N, C-alpha and C positions, 0 to 999 in steps of 0.2 A: 175473403180476405185473409182474415185472419188464420191461416192452416197450422197444422200444428207440424213442423218441418222434421224433429224428434222427441222419444218419450225414452225416461228410462227411468228405471223404478231402486229408490237406494234402498229402502228396507219397504217393511209388511204394508205401511201404511203412507210413504212419504214418497213424492215425485216430483222429477222433473221433465218440462216441457220446455221448448225449442219452438218459438213461435213467430210467424211471419208478420213482422208490424212493423213496415220502415220508417212511417216517422215517428213511432214513439220511440225506433233505435235512434234517428237522428237529431233526437229532441232532450232523451232521459238524462238527467245527471246522479251520481251515485245517491242513495239513497232515496229515491221517490219511488211510488207504487200505482199499481195500475188498478180496475175494476174490471171484472171476469166477468162474461155471462156466457153461459154454454147457447142461449138463443135469445133474439129480441123483444119476445115477445111476453113472458112471464118468468124465467129465470131470474133466481138474484145475483146479486151484484156481489161478489164477491172481492174483496181487496187483497190485494198480493203484492209483493213486494219485487222490486225488476232485481233480479240473482246476477244475470251477467246481460250484455248486449254486443253488439257488432252495428254501427252505423253503416258500412262500407257493403256489408251483408246482406242487411236489413232484417236481424230477428232480435229478437229480445229471448231474454231465458225468466219462468218463476218454477219456482219450488214450491208444492203444497202437503200437507196433510191431511187425509181423506177423515174427516171428523164427522162431518155433517151431510145430508142429504147431498147440499150442490158441489162439496167441494167429493163426495165418492162419485157421484153420474161423470163429474169433471175426469177425475181417475178411471173412470172404466174408456174413455175418448179413448183414439188410437193415433198413430202417427198418420198424416193424412188428410185426415178429420179437419173441419174449421169448423171453428168456433165463433157465436153469433158475436160477441162484441166486444172490444178490449181497449179500455176508456184510459188514457193516459198522454204524458206523466203525470201524474197529480201529485201531490204535497209538496213541500220544500224540500230543496237537495239540502245534503248535508254540506256543516261549514267548512270546507277544508282550505287548510292554511299552514303554513310553516309553524312548526310548533316544537318539536325535539324526537322525543319518543311518545309514542302513542299506544295504549294497548287496548285492544279488541277481543270480547269477548262476548262468543255466540254459542249458546244453549239450543241443544237439540238439533231443528233446521231450520232456525235463526244465524246458524253459519251462515245462509244461505245466501240472503242479503245483507251480510255483511262486506262478501267478498268483493266487490263493488267500490266500499266505503273502503278497505283495506287496497285496493288498486290503486287510487284516487289518492289515498295518505303519502304513497311510496313515490306515486309522480310528482308528489312536489318536496319530494326530498326528506320525509319525515323517517324515523327508525318504527318500524311495526311490530309489536311482539302480539301471538295471534294466541287466545286462548279458546280451544275446544273442547266444551264439553256436552256429554249426554250419559244418558242411562247406562249403556250399556256399547260395546262393540260395534255391535250389528245398526247403532242411531248413530254412531261417527259417519258425519259428511264434508268435504270438502277437504279432507287432510292434505293430499298428494298440490290441491290447487291452489291451498295456503302456502304451503311449502314453494312453492314455486316463484313466490311474490314475497311475502316477510320476512323478516329477516330472524325471528325464532315460532315454533310453535310448538304452544305446551295441548297436549291431549289429557283430558283427564275426563275418569266416569266414575258412577255411585259406585260400579260393583267390580270397579278395578281388570276387566278384561281385554282394555285397552289405555295405555301409557298409565300415569298416576291413580292411586284409588282415591276417589274424593268428588268433591263438588266443586264448581266454578271460582266461590271465595275463597281459597285454600292458595292458589296459588297469585292470583291478583295482591289477600294481602302479602302477599309477601314480597313482589313485587314494589307494592304499596311501601315498603320499608325499607327498602332501597334506599341509596345517595346517591346519587340523586333515584329522586321517586319521579314517577311519569307527569309529563304532562296534562297528559289526557285519558282520561279513558270512555270507552264507546259500547254499550253492553247492549245486545239484541238477542232475545229468547225469551222464554217464560215469563208472562209475570212476577213472578215469585223469585226468579230469577235475577230479574232486574231489579228488583227490590231490593236483595239484600247487595248486589253486588254495587249497590250505592248506598248502602250504608255503610259498606267494608270502605269505598271513597271518600266519603264522610270524615269518617274519623281521622282520615291523612291529607285531608281538606286539599281533594285531589279533585279537578273538574269533571264531570260525567254526564255523560250524553248518553239517552234513551229513546230507542224507536217501539211507540206505543201502537199495541194492537188490540184496538178498542173495537167495540161492534161499529160498524159502521153500512153506512145505507146507501146513499143518493151521491157522496163524496163530492159534495161544493159546500157546506155548511148548512144546508138549508135543512135538514131532517133534526139536527141535534143528538142523532145517537152515539157519536164520537165522543161524547163532551169528557173532557177532565178537569180536575181541578189541581192547578199550577202554580203553587205558591199563592195561594189562598184565591184566584182569579179562575173563572172559566173558559176553559180552551178547546175550539174544535178540531180534534186531531188531523183532519183530512184537510184543513185549510191552513189552522196555525201549526203543523207540524207535520211529520211524526214525529219527527226530533223533538226532544224537548230535554230541559236540565234534571236528570236526577235526585238530584237532592231536594226540588221543587215539588216533586211529582207527592201526590196523597194516592197512595199506592193501595189502602186501605178499600178506599171510596172505588177506585176504579176497577180494584179485583169483585168488590161486591155488584160492582152494574155489571160485567162481564160472565155474572154464575146468573142472573136474571131469564137469561133463555135457554138454561142449562138443560132444564128439563125439556123443553118442547124441539129440540136441536136434537138428543137422542134417541124424543121418539122420532120425529122425520126422519133419523138416521135408521133404524131401526126399521122402517116403512118403505125407504128410498131400497133398502137391502134385498127385503122382498119384493120388491117390484121387479130388482134387476136379479131376483133369484138365489141372493146369496146369500140368505139367511140358514 
């Protein structure tokens, strides 16, 4: 059922899949995610935000980075292959309201899940400014797609090979210093990027929403693996999120928990490369 209808490779380790999933496509909303399994027996459930969807044609799109054993094996699949399971839509949708000016900051492949959120904010009449940040030119994705719908797109790279040279907080700070300042900021990307975006906007008292990418297993709140501290309270990202007030997130605790299985992830990744003949 979950056939891969289209496969694109954005960079060395970042991939785009268009997947046949009519029920999910018909019911998903901006900000929600799915759990993907290569097979239904023993494979890991991989949480991936829905990057796009078409209810009429019955497909959803996911964008992922091959960083562990499961995502590496997923990246080896081909157009026409079938996934074992795709569960969703999960999580709470983004809160889309007429606000005025919304700045959307995407870091790395985090730009992809930002795309439907930008679409939704434009649909209700907001002015949307998109900041696309990456380490280098080759890692820039969704630039043309964002330019087609956003009011303004700012590209910035660490090495200056595309757009401005610097990091995402540079143009974000400049926008926050304008009069009027943004009515809301949305940031999706690596935790460290979202942390510093949140610290930047907090200085100017600009409401900020982040989409957390914690460790996740079952996607129902039962395992507790995705727990995060928000405003001093324990929340479960899969059922209470994935979006939260960036000013309330305990970023240091979240990033510490994210590193808990890093060594195991690297070991499994290397083992998978050997099994696939890629080592």
